[in-house]
C-alpha positions as CSV (number, residue, x, y, z in Angstrom):
1,M,-5.7,-6.0,-9.5
2,M,-4.4,-4.9,-5.9
3,N,-1.7,-2.2,-5.8
4,K,0.1,-1.0,-2.2
5,K,0.1,2.6,-1.8
6,E,3.5,3.9,-2.0
7,Y,3.4,5.6,1.3
8,I,3.6,1.9,3.0
9,V,6.3,0.5,4.4
10,E,6.7,-2.9,5.7
11,R,9.7,-3.1,8.4
12,K,11.1,-5.7,10.5
13,I,12.1,-4.8,14.1
14,H,13.4,-7.2,16.3
15,D,11.6,-10.3,15.2
16,S,8.4,-8.7,13.9
17,I,7.0,-7.3,11.2
18,Y,5.4,-4.1,11.0
19,L,3.4,-1.6,7.7
20,I,4.0,1.5,8.5
21,N,2.1,4.4,6.5
22,T,4.5,7.1,6.4
23,K,2.4,9.6,5.2
24,Q,1.2,9.4,9.1
25,N,1.6,12.9,11.4
26,Y,3.5,12.1,14.0
27,L,3.0,13.5,17.1
28,N,5.6,13.2,20.1
29,D,8.0,11.7,18.0
30,K,5.2,8.8,18.0
31,C,4.1,6.6,14.9
32,C,1.2,3.7,14.5
33,L,2.8,0.3,13.4
34,Y,0.9,-2.4,12.4
35,E,2.3,-5.6,13.0
36,I,2.1,-8.7,10.7
37,N,2.7,-12.4,11.0
38,E,5.2,-14.0,7.9
39,M,2.4,-15.2,5.9
40,A,0.6,-12.0,5.5
41,S,4.0,-10.0,5.1
42,Y,4.3,-13.2,1.8
43,I,1.1,-11.8,0.8
44,W,2.3,-8.2,0.7
45,N,6.1,-9.1,-0.9
46,Q,4.0,-10.8,-3.4
47,I,1.4,-7.5,-4.4
48,D,3.2,-5.6,-7.1
49,G,-0.3,-4.1,-9.1
50,S,0.1,-7.5,-12.0
51,T,-0.3,-10.6,-9.8
52,S,-3.5,-12.3,-8.7
53,I,-4.7,-13.8,-6.1
54,D,-4.5,-17.2,-7.6
55,E,-0.7,-16.0,-8.7
56,I,-0.2,-16.0,-5.5
57,V,-2.2,-19.4,-4.1
58,N,0.0,-20.7,-6.3
59,Q,3.4,-19.2,-5.7
60,I,2.0,-20.5,-1.7
61,F,2.0,-23.8,-3.1
62,C,5.3,-23.5,-5.1
63,D,7.8,-22.0,-2.3
64,M,6.4,-23.7,0.7
65,E,5.8,-27.4,2.0
66,I,1.7,-27.4,2.1
67,Q,0.1,-30.8,2.9
68,D,-4.0,-31.3,3.3
69,V,-4.6,-27.6,2.4
70,S,-6.0,-27.6,-0.6
71,F,-6.2,-24.1,-3.3
72,D,-9.6,-22.8,-1.8
73,E,-8.5,-23.6,1.7
74,V,-5.5,-21.4,1.3
75,K,-6.9,-18.6,-1.9
76,K,-9.5,-18.0,1.3
77,D,-7.0,-17.3,3.6
78,V,-5.1,-15.3,1.2
79,N,-8.4,-13.4,-0.2
80,D,-9.0,-12.4,3.9
81,C,-5.6,-11.2,4.5
82,V,-5.6,-8.9,1.4
83,Y,-9.7,-7.6,2.3
84,L,-7.5,-6.7,6.2
85,L,-5.1,-5.0,4.5
86,A,-7.5,-3.5,2.0
87,N,-9.4,-2.1,5.2
88,E,-6.8,-1.2,6.9
89,G,-6.1,1.8,3.9
90,F,-3.0,-0.1,3.2
91,L,-4.0,-1.6,-0.4
92,E,-6.1,-0.1,-3.1
93,V,-7.8,-3.3,-4.9
94,E,-9.7,-2.1,-8.6
95,N,-12.9,-2.9,-9.7
96,G,-13.3,-5.8,-6.5
97,R,-11.7,-8.6,-8.3
98,N,-8.5,-9.9,-7.9
């Protein structure tokens, strides 16, 4: 399963969406913002510690009008996004399984 790190917050600033690490030591009142797109934000907001990748993919198909894309293609994209978020330190993925 996947868990968001408790000190990561999502914020929309103007028309962009960012993930922010609130534990960073800010130098001269500056912080790093990690910009994500709307789909990554959607995936981020589905992660609750108990929802699997397959459940997120199913929810994407329920909430969005997706045509001509297979479940496996969407699952690969969701896996890629989760891997990237975990690699950047925003998520913890337990047991390497989703």
